[in-house]
BAVEXPA-20605 format. One record per residue (C-alpha): residue number from 1; x, y, z. Coordinates in nm, 4 decimals. Example, Ala and Ser with C-alpha at 12.3 -4.5 7.8 and 13.67 -1.06 7.14 Angstrom:
2
+-----+----------+----------+----------+
: seq :       xx :       yy :       zz :
+-----+----------+----------+----------+
:   1 :   1.2300 :  -0.4500 :   0.7800 :
:   2 :   1.3670 :  -0.1060 :   0.7140 :
+-----+----------+----------+----------+
This chain:
50
+-----+----------+----------+----------+
: seq :       xx :       yy :       zz :
+-----+----------+----------+----------+
:   1 :  16.3622 :   3.5796 : -15.0523 :
:   2 :  16.1949 :   3.9021 : -15.0004 :
:   3 :  16.2311 :   4.1308 : -14.6982 :
:   4 :  16.0079 :   4.4660 : -14.7677 :
:   5 :  15.8610 :   4.6068 : -15.0303 :
:   6 :  15.7800 :   4.9720 : -14.9815 :
:   7 :  15.5192 :   5.2185 : -15.1314 :
:   8 :  15.8011 :   5.5409 : -15.3191 :
:   9 :  15.6751 :   5.8456 : -15.3185 :
:  10 :  15.4222 :   5.9807 : -15.5196 :
:  11 :  15.6837 :   6.1143 : -15.8353 :
:  12 :  15.3648 :   6.2447 : -16.1146 :
:  13 :  15.3842 :   5.9708 : -16.3010 :
:  14 :  15.0612 :   5.7268 : -16.4482 :
:  15 :  15.2348 :   5.4081 : -16.2436 :
:  16 :  15.3350 :   5.4695 : -15.8174 :
:  17 :  15.7299 :   5.3853 : -15.7624 :
:  18 :  15.8008 :   5.0727 : -15.4924 :
:  19 :  16.1215 :   4.9699 : -15.3726 :
:  20 :  16.1389 :   4.5719 : -15.2673 :
:  21 :  16.4691 :   4.4669 : -15.0820 :
:  22 :  16.5189 :   4.1071 : -15.1325 :
:  23 :  16.8125 :   3.8398 : -15.1369 :
:  24 :  16.8835 :   3.5657 : -15.3462 :
:  25 :  16.9418 :   3.2022 : -15.2868 :
:  26 :  17.2189 :   3.1002 : -15.5448 :
:  27 :  17.1827 :   2.6958 : -15.4495 :
:  28 :  16.7970 :   2.6723 : -15.4492 :
:  29 :  16.6549 :   2.3073 : -15.5556 :
:  30 :  16.3713 :   2.3925 : -15.6657 :
:  31 :  16.2554 :   2.5277 : -16.0261 :
:  32 :  16.1490 :   2.8554 : -16.0114 :
:  33 :  15.8094 :   3.0101 : -15.9938 :
:  34 :  15.7277 :   3.3371 : -16.1009 :
:  35 :  15.4225 :   3.2990 : -15.9220 :
:  36 :  15.5116 :   3.2604 : -15.6429 :
:  37 :  15.7277 :   3.5428 : -15.6136 :
:  38 :  15.4113 :   3.8000 : -15.6811 :
:  39 :  15.2818 :   3.6235 : -15.4697 :
:  40 :  15.4998 :   3.6476 : -15.1603 :
:  41 :  15.4871 :   4.0383 : -15.1928 :
:  42 :  15.1305 :   4.0055 : -15.1774 :
:  43 :  15.1108 :   3.8699 : -14.8007 :
:  44 :  15.3975 :   3.9778 : -14.7000 :
:  45 :  15.1786 :   4.3237 : -14.7437 :
:  46 :  14.9383 :   4.2250 : -14.5432 :
:  47 :  14.6784 :   4.2304 : -14.8434 :
:  48 :  14.4746 :   3.9162 : -14.9291 :
:  49 :  14.5407 :   3.7900 : -15.3201 :
:  50 :  14.2778 :   3.8023 : -15.5821 :
+-----+----------+----------+----------+
């Protein structure tokens, strides 16, 4: 579960630093879906995927 995603201060790199706070469900029954995680981060930030 993603709790927060925060863009940190620019460090002068060509990559923006991001801090993501999350927790894991150790007894998850369904298979992992790597796209679901990326989509969850975008949706929680209030942005439209795409």
